[in-house]
Steps between C-alpha positions, in 0.01 A plus 500: 500500500767314303812373672850617410708250312816377678797428260838350532772421237670168511766335280487146365828351622447126417714402204198335322303819545137491610395138390183320566619364833568860616173622363313217688674610821385861438143375449506297830615800693264739333201266582566550865418875480171688424667782312499533115858430403665556165841464353621764241788464255551734213145627525356146475280402802443146649279395780698355785230217512557389140818299432469518124461874501813525713702266278396706192680798652821325379703626795855389454767511766564871573155620404335760721144434588269742682264335756179698537229422756184664607310394817500473874802270514692637192821582698513156654440335160786694337730422791433136453541506132821716523642233732414230254688675221799560740492116569502419135149353520628229733669333197861368511756697301 
């Protein structure tokens, strides 16, 4: 039986957009969960465990990204990632 995907939309609010440092932070958080996690922007998908794929989404400040996770800890994973986006990836403004 397949599990239902959990989704959440977040907005990139850092002035530099979703840069490599932000992508690396996403990967570190995603690695702490068992769920399969992807970021989706304009129909393009990126694994939350691959910084290069994330950067290639070219998400500028103001971009909306859908987080999608499937697995036993999907909700917790998206909660953690949504908080990271809200905190501007832990980067100074």
